[in-house]
C-alpha positions in Angstrom: 22.0 -1.2 25.0 23.6 0.9 22.0 24.8 4.3 22.1 23.6 7.0 19.9 27.1 7.4 18.4 26.7 3.5 17.3 23.6 3.7 16.0 24.5 6.8 13.9 27.4 4.6 12.3 25.0 1.7 11.9 22.9 3.8 9.9 25.7 5.5 7.9 24.0 9.0 9.2 27.7 11.1 8.7 28.3 14.7 8.7 27.2 15.3 4.9 23.8 13.8 5.6 23.6 15.9 8.7 24.8 18.8 6.6 22.1 18.1 4.0 19.4 17.7 6.6 20.2 21.2 7.8 20.3 22.8 4.3 16.7 21.2 3.8 15.3 22.7 6.8 14.3 26.0 5.1 12.5 23.9 2.6 10.4 21.8 5.0 9.8 24.7 7.6 6.9 26.6 5.6 5.1 23.4 5.3 5.6 21.9 8.5 2.1 23.4 9.9 0.4 21.9 6.9 2.3 18.4 7.3 1.1 18.2 11.2 -2.5 19.3 10.1 -2.6 16.8 7.1 -1.0 13.7 9.6 -3.8 14.7 12.5 -6.6 14.3 9.8 -5.0 11.2 8.4 -4.9 9.8 12.3 -8.4 11.1 13.1 -9.7 8.7 9.9 -8.3 5.8 11.7 -11.0 5.0 14.7 -8.3 3.0 16.8 -6.0 6.2 16.4 -8.9 8.8 17.0 -9.6 7.7 19.9 -6.2 9.5 21.2 -7.3 12.9 20.1 -10.8 13.6 21.6 -9.4 16.6 23.8 -9.1 19.7 21.5 -6.4 21.4 23.9 -4.4 18.1 24.0 -4.6 17.9 20.4 -3.5 21.5 19.9 -0.4 20.6 22.1 0.5 17.4 20.5 0.5 19.4 17.1 3.0 22.3 18.4 5.1 19.0 19.7 5.1 17.0 16.3 5.8 20.0 14.5 9.0 20.8 16.9 10.0 17.1 16.3 9.3 17.3 12.5 11.8 20.2 12.5 14.5 18.5 14.4 14.6 15.9 11.8 16.3 18.6 9.8 17.9 21.0 12.2 19.4 18.4 15.1 21.6 18.5 17.1 22.1 14.7 16.2 23.7 13.8 19.5 23.1 11.8 22.7 20.3 14.1 23.9 18.7 14.1 20.7 18.6 10.0 21.1 17.2 10.3 24.7 14.3 12.5 23.6 13.2 9.8 21.1 13.4 7.2 23.7 11.0 9.3 25.8 8.8 10.1 22.8 8.4 5.9 22.4 8.0 5.7 26.3 5.2 8.3 26.1 3.5 6.2 23.2 4.0 3.2 25.4 2.7 4.8 28.5 -0.9 5.6 26.8 -0.9 2.2 25.3 -0.4 3.5 21.8 -0.1 0.1 19.5 3.7 -0.1 17.9 1.7 -0.5 14.4 0.5 3.3 14.7 4.0 4.3 15.0 5.1 2.9 12.2 2.0 4.0 10.2 2.6 7.7 11.4 6.4 7.0 10.2 5.3 5.9 6.8 2.9 8.8 6.4 5.6 11.5 7.2 8.1 9.7 5.0 5.7 10.1 2.0 4.9 13.8 2.8 8.5 14.7 3.2 9.4 12.9 -0.2 6.6 14.9 -1.7 8.2 18.0 -0.4 11.6 17.2 -1.6 10.3 16.7 -5.0 10.9 20.4 -5.2 14.7 20.1 -5.0 16.6 20.0 -8.3 17.4 16.2 -9.6 21.0 16.5 -8.7 20.3 16.9 -5.2 17.4 15.2 -4.5 18.8 11.7 -4.2 21.2 12.6 -1.4 18.5 14.6 0.2 15.9 11.6 0.3 18.9 9.3 1.5 19.7 11.6 4.5 16.1 12.1 5.0 15.2 8.3 4.8 18.1 7.6 7.2 17.1 10.3 10.3 13.5 8.9 9.7 14.6 5.2 10.1 17.0 6.4 12.9 14.0 7.8 14.5 11.8 4.7 14.3 14.4 2.7 15.6 14.7 4.7 19.0 11.2 5.3 19.0 10.3 1.8 18.5 13.0 0.8 20.9 10.7 1.3 24.2 8.4 -1.2 22.6 11.2 -3.9 22.4 12.5 -3.1 25.7 8.9 -3.4 27.2 8.4 -6.7 25.3 11.6 -8.1 26.7 10.5 -7.0 30.3 7.4 -9.1 29.9 9.0 -12.0 28.5 11.6 -12.3 30.9 9.3 -11.8 34.1 6.7 -14.3 32.9 
């Protein structure tokens, strides 16, 4: 299994990108609640996904969790513990039998919304800001999807 440091290097997520992400946090934070609300509204419009959101208390808890995750994209710290949390997110999705497809769909939605948020940045910084954000989103998706890949490998070898 790859270490977080190796994955970071493969994505070329360096100190400059991490600094950029931290500078973006104050821009994203005031919009985080709305992004999460829109995200859940989007998921509720998909019949397969909506079945996971029937309990209002559970939804409220998940919204808080997703908001916290959203902000860690910009605040870090980007270390092995961060990577392990992402792996646990993937395992939780796998445990509830959420199709991997919807992990990708969800990440696409978040990426689009964050790109809209970054449109407020002046042109000189926007390219670097979007590149750093795309790297951390891709790294998150890689780590979360890893649980699905590992489960598939176990099924393959056990059969």
